LUMRO-621280 format. One record per residue (C-alpha): z, y, x. Coordinates in steps of 0.5 Angstrom, whole numbers, plus 500, padded with zeros to 3 digits. Layout:
N
ZYX
...
//
This chain:
90
877107062
885106063
889112063
892114070
899112071
903117073
908118079
915120077
918124082
926127082
925134085
932136088
933143090
939145095
939152092
934152085
936160085
931161091
924161091
921155094
913154093
914146092
915147084
909151084
905147088
907141084
905144078
898146080
892142076
891137082
898135081
897133074
898125076
906127077
911127072
917132075
923132073
927137077
935138079
940142083
944137088
950136084
953130080
947132075
942129080
946122080
946122073
939123072
937117077
942113074
939114067
931114069
926110073
923114079
917113084
920117090
925123090
923129094
929133096
928140099
933143103
934149107
937146113
938139115
945139117
951134115
951135108
944134107
944127111
950126106
946127101
941123103
945117104
949118097
942118094
940112097
946108096
945109089
938106089
936103095
929102094
927109092
923113097
926119099
922125102
926131105
923137106
926143110
925150111
925149119
//
């Protein structure tokens, strides 16, 4: 039986110091098919995108505002074919 291929997820948090349930959910045994790379939204995130291949980007924002929209546009501009999922508290 061939091993399952893993889904490479770039998880970007707006404020990593604030607790979110998403990292815990991504670490659940049911999510073992996921290979998650975490980053805060800063130049580090773009460096990770440039250096690795991801299947999806998951952005966790407290509020969807102009800054969040600019972040999505910037990430999309770097890798146009990367699916981006935005999660918000609201």
